[in-house]
C-alpha positions as CSV (number, residue, x, y, z in Angstrom):
1,M,0.0,0.0,0.0
2,T,2.8,2.4,0.9
3,N,4.6,1.7,-2.4
4,L,1.3,2.3,-4.3
5,R,0.9,5.7,-2.6
6,L,4.4,6.7,-3.4
7,Y,3.9,5.7,-7.0
8,W,0.7,7.8,-7.4
9,A,2.4,10.7,-5.5
10,A,5.3,10.5,-8.0
11,M,2.9,10.4,-11.0
12,D,1.0,13.4,-9.7
13,G,4.2,15.3,-9.2
14,W,5.4,14.3,-12.7
15,T,2.1,15.5,-14.2
16,M,2.5,18.9,-12.5
17,T,6.1,19.1,-13.5
18,R,5.3,18.6,-17.2
19,R,2.8,21.4,-16.8
20,S,5.5,23.7,-15.4
21,I,7.9,22.8,-18.2
22,K,5.3,23.5,-20.8
23,H,4.9,26.9,-19.3
24,I,8.6,27.5,-19.6
25,V,8.4,26.7,-23.4
26,R,5.3,28.8,-23.9
27,E,6.3,31.8,-21.7
28,K,9.7,32.5,-23.3
29,E,9.7,36.0,-21.9
30,S,10.2,34.8,-18.3
31,L,13.1,32.5,-19.4
32,M,14.7,35.3,-21.4
33,M,14.5,37.6,-18.4
34,A,16.0,34.9,-16.1
35,I,18.9,34.6,-18.5
36,G,19.2,38.2,-19.9
37,L,19.2,40.1,-16.6
38,P,22.1,38.2,-15.0
39,V,24.1,38.3,-18.2
40,A,23.5,42.1,-18.5
41,I,24.7,42.5,-14.9
42,M,27.8,40.4,-15.5
43,I,28.8,42.3,-18.6
44,M,28.1,45.7,-16.9
45,F,30.2,44.8,-13.9
46,V,33.0,43.4,-16.0
47,A,33.1,46.1,-18.6
48,V,32.2,49.2,-16.6
49,F,33.4,48.5,-13.0
50,G,35.9,45.7,-13.5
51,G,38.8,48.0,-14.2
52,A,38.2,50.0,-11.0
53,I,37.6,47.1,-8.6
54,Q,40.7,45.4,-7.2
55,T,40.1,41.7,-6.2
56,G,43.6,40.2,-6.7
57,T,42.5,38.4,-9.8
58,D,40.8,39.1,-13.1
59,Y,37.5,40.6,-12.2
60,V,35.5,38.4,-14.6
61,N,36.8,35.3,-12.6
62,Y,35.9,37.0,-9.4
63,V,32.4,38.0,-10.3
64,V,31.1,34.9,-12.1
65,P,30.2,32.9,-9.0
66,G,28.1,35.8,-7.7
67,V,26.4,36.2,-11.1
68,I,25.5,32.5,-11.1
69,I,23.8,32.9,-7.7
70,T,22.0,36.0,-8.9
71,C,20.8,34.2,-12.0
72,A,19.4,31.4,-9.8
73,G,17.7,33.9,-7.6
74,F,15.9,35.6,-10.5
75,G,14.9,32.3,-12.0
76,S,13.4,31.1,-8.7
77,S,11.5,34.3,-7.9
78,I,9.2,33.5,-10.8
79,I,7.9,30.6,-8.8
80,A,6.2,32.8,-6.2
81,V,4.2,34.6,-8.9
82,S,3.3,31.3,-10.6
83,V,2.1,29.7,-7.3
84,T,0.0,32.8,-6.5
85,Q,-1.5,32.8,-9.9
86,D,-2.6,29.2,-9.4
87,M,-4.1,30.0,-6.0
88,I,-6.1,32.9,-7.2
89,G,-6.7,31.8,-10.8
90,G,-9.0,28.9,-10.2
91,L,-6.6,26.0,-10.7
92,F,-6.5,25.3,-7.0
93,E,-10.3,25.0,-6.9
94,R,-10.4,22.6,-9.8
95,L,-7.8,20.4,-8.3
96,R,-9.3,20.4,-4.8
97,S,-11.9,17.8,-5.6
98,M,-9.4,15.5,-7.3
99,P,-7.5,12.6,-5.6
100,L,-4.3,14.7,-6.0
101,H,-1.3,14.3,-3.7
102,P,-1.1,17.5,-1.6
103,S,2.5,18.3,-2.6
104,S,2.3,17.5,-6.3
105,L,1.3,21.0,-7.4
106,M,4.2,22.5,-5.4
107,V,6.6,19.8,-6.6
108,G,5.7,20.7,-10.2
109,H,6.6,24.4,-9.6
110,V,9.8,23.5,-7.8
111,I,11.1,21.1,-10.5
112,G,9.9,23.3,-13.3
113,G,11.8,26.2,-11.7
114,F,14.9,24.0,-11.3
115,V,14.8,23.2,-15.0
116,R,14.5,26.9,-15.9
117,N,17.4,27.8,-13.5
118,A,19.5,25.0,-14.9
119,I,19.0,26.4,-18.5
120,A,19.7,30.0,-17.4
121,T,22.8,29.1,-15.4
122,T,24.2,27.1,-18.2
123,V,23.8,30.0,-20.6
124,V,25.3,32.4,-18.1
125,I,28.4,30.2,-17.7
126,L,28.8,29.9,-21.5
127,V,28.6,33.7,-21.9
128,A,31.1,34.1,-19.0
129,L,33.5,31.8,-20.9
130,L,33.1,33.9,-24.0
131,I,34.1,37.1,-22.2
132,G,37.2,35.6,-20.5
133,F,36.1,33.5,-17.5
134,Q,38.8,30.9,-16.9
135,P,37.8,28.2,-14.4
136,E,40.4,25.8,-13.1
137,A,37.9,23.2,-12.0
138,G,38.3,19.5,-12.8
139,V,35.5,16.9,-13.0
140,V,35.2,16.5,-9.3
141,E,35.0,20.2,-8.7
142,W,32.4,20.7,-11.4
143,L,30.3,17.9,-9.8
144,G,30.7,19.8,-6.5
145,V,29.5,23.0,-8.2
146,I,26.4,21.1,-9.6
147,G,25.7,19.6,-6.2
148,I,25.9,22.9,-4.2
149,L,23.9,24.8,-6.8
150,T,21.2,22.1,-6.8
151,L,20.9,22.4,-3.1
152,F,20.7,26.2,-3.4
153,M,18.2,26.2,-6.2
154,L,15.9,23.7,-4.5
155,S,15.9,25.5,-1.2
156,L,15.2,28.8,-2.9
157,N,12.5,27.3,-5.0
158,W,10.7,25.9,-1.9
159,L,11.1,29.2,-0.1
160,F,9.4,31.0,-3.0
161,V,6.6,28.5,-3.0
162,V,6.0,29.5,0.6
163,F,6.0,33.2,-0.4
164,G,3.5,32.4,-3.2
165,L,1.2,30.6,-0.8
166,L,1.4,33.4,1.8
167,V,0.2,36.3,-0.4
168,K,-3.1,37.2,-2.0
169,N,-2.1,38.8,-5.3
170,V,0.6,38.6,-8.0
171,E,2.0,42.1,-7.3
172,T,2.7,41.2,-3.6
173,A,4.2,37.9,-4.7
174,N,6.6,39.7,-7.0
175,A,7.6,42.2,-4.4
176,I,8.1,39.8,-1.5
177,T,11.0,38.0,-3.3
178,F,13.1,41.2,-3.4
179,P,14.9,40.8,-0.1
180,M,16.3,37.4,-1.1
181,L,17.3,38.7,-4.6
182,F,19.1,41.7,-2.9
183,L,21.3,39.5,-0.6
184,P,24.0,38.8,-3.2
185,Y,24.7,42.5,-3.6
186,V,25.6,42.8,0.1
187,S,27.9,39.7,0.0
188,S,31.3,38.9,-1.5
189,A,29.6,38.4,-4.9
190,F,30.8,41.7,-6.6
191,V,33.3,43.2,-4.2
192,P,35.5,41.8,-1.4
193,T,33.6,42.3,1.9
194,E,36.8,43.8,3.4
195,T,36.1,47.0,1.4
196,M,32.7,47.5,3.0
197,P,32.1,49.7,6.1
198,S,32.5,47.7,9.3
199,W,28.8,47.4,10.1
200,L,28.0,46.2,6.6
201,H,31.1,43.9,6.5
202,T,29.8,42.1,9.6
203,F,26.5,41.4,7.9
204,A,28.0,40.5,4.6
205,E,30.4,38.0,6.2
206,N,27.6,36.3,8.2
207,Q,24.7,36.1,5.8
208,P,24.2,32.8,3.8
209,M,25.2,34.1,0.3
210,T,28.8,34.8,1.2
211,P,29.8,31.2,2.2
212,L,27.9,29.9,-0.9
213,I,29.7,32.2,-3.2
214,E,33.1,31.5,-1.6
215,T,32.4,27.8,-2.0
216,L,31.7,28.2,-5.7
217,R,34.7,30.4,-6.1
218,G,36.9,27.8,-4.4
219,L,35.5,25.0,-6.5
220,L,35.8,26.9,-9.8
221,L,39.0,28.8,-9.2
222,G,40.9,26.9,-6.6
223,T,40.7,29.6,-3.8
224,P,40.5,28.4,-0.2
225,I,37.1,27.1,0.8
226,G,37.7,26.5,4.5
227,T,34.4,26.0,6.4
228,N,32.3,27.8,3.7
229,L,31.1,24.5,2.1
230,W,29.7,23.2,5.4
231,L,28.2,26.6,6.2
232,S,26.5,26.6,2.8
233,I,25.1,23.1,3.3
234,A,23.9,24.1,6.8
235,W,22.3,27.3,5.6
236,F,20.5,26.0,2.5
237,G,19.9,22.4,3.7
238,G,18.1,23.9,6.7
239,L,16.3,26.4,4.5
240,L,15.2,23.5,2.2
241,I,13.8,21.4,5.1
242,I,12.0,24.3,6.8
243,S,10.6,25.7,3.5
244,F,9.3,22.3,2.5
245,I,7.6,21.8,5.8
246,V,6.1,25.3,5.9
247,A,4.9,25.0,2.3
248,T,3.1,21.7,3.0
249,I,1.4,23.2,6.0
250,L,0.3,26.3,4.2
251,F,-0.9,24.2,1.2
252,K,-3.0,22.0,3.5
253,K,-4.4,25.1,5.2
254,R,-5.4,26.6,1.9
255,K,-7.0,23.3,1.0
256,A,-9.0,23.3,4.1
257,E,-10.4,26.9,3.6
């Protein structure tokens, strides 16, 4: 009986995932935005500010890990809007009477968002290579990059599902994601944290994006990682677990209303 329930839960999740992937294909504008904005930011920082910012290495190498994180954030933020649209657009009401596993709609959004993020991140890395990015990573390091980015994307996707379930309209869903999207700008993504004022330096060093970016930088460029890998796993592993639990509770609450 348990195996049968797991099978139907997986099938329900796959159905909703296919729906999300079809939306990616049909709504090309959101995909282009998820790709185009981080690429534009990367080119702007490298071409406009790169010559003035001293990081001890070629600025394009320094900035790419932060751009990758920014790219994933923009791609994930679309999930909050999509979930809210489903909640207020009638889909939730149509699914309520069906024998649908409670998490399948959310799983569809999360995996669909992951696919969109994977596409956007791949394009960003390819563009970075074209403008001079020179990673030193071997196969093991690239696998590490994929693993830590997967954890980051899934945790952020589930967090934005929570945001989408909390709000009542699309405009609020779009606005509520801003604090998370802003975090990379006050981390080591674009400038060394040592150059920041002391009060901001303390925040930048101790917020979750900095250890994640330093982990990516270490894997891609061979810089010291130290405890940053474990801090990243703790931050985003914890965020993934908490967001999943809260999203499930909120979804069941909305179902009961």
